[in-house]
N, C-alpha and C positions, 0 to 999 in steps of 0.2 A: 434910403429905402424907397423914397418917392420915385426917384429916377429909375431904380431897378423895377419897381412895380409897373411903371409906364412902359419900359422896354419889354417886359414879359406880358403886359396887358392883363395883369392880375392886381388884386387889391394889396395895399401895404400889409394888412394883417395876414394875408395868405403868404406873402414873402416871409414874414416873420415865422409863421407856422411851419413852413417848409424848412427853414434853417433850424428851428427848434427840433423838428422831427429827425432830420438827417445829421445835424451837427451838435445837437444838445446845447445850443446857445442862441441868444438873440442875434438878429441880423447885424446890428451895429457892432456887437462884440466880435462876430465873425470877421467883419470888415477890418476892425482894429487889429485883430490877430494877424491877418494876412498883410496888412500894411506894415506891421512891425517886422514880420518875417522877411518881407521884401527889403525893408530898411537894413536889417542885419545882413542879409545876403549881399547887398550892395556895399555896405560899410566894410565888410570883411573881404571883399574882392580886391586883390592887389592892384587891379587896373584903376581903381578909384582912389588910390592912396593919396593922391594930390588934390582931390576934391574937398571943398569945405564941407563939414558935417551938415551944415544947414542946407546945402544943395541936395545932399543925399536924403535928408529928412523930407524935403519938398518933393523930390522925385518919387518917394515912396507913397505919396498921396496925402501927406499931412499938410494942413493949411499954414501951420506956423510951428515954431519951436514949442510954444505953450501947448498946442494940441498934442504934440509928440510927448511932452512931459506928462500931460494929463493921462494919456493912454498908459504910459509906463506905471504911473502911480495907481491907476485903477486895476491894472492887471499884473501885479508884481509876480505872482506865481507863474503865470504863463510866460512872461518875459524871462524869468529865471530859467525855466525849462528850455526855452529856445536857445539861450546863451550856453547853458550846460551841454545841450545836444551838439552844438557846433564845436565845442572844445573836447568832447569825449571821443 
């Protein structure tokens, strides 16, 4: 959030207020959601079938496997929706 606020030249609280207003979630949650969506898109892409999962996790913006796991555990319902949507 700090980096985004500097890029936009607004305060971190304003960044969070914008995401709450337009996305009904905190900035960090929004970032986590899109990181997971990016991970899943890359993971299910046949072109990446030979890549190690860890490299896909890192390319999606997660710092480590633990960060990825933490996001999954915190956002089980959102993750489930993304997975179901891809298979329906």
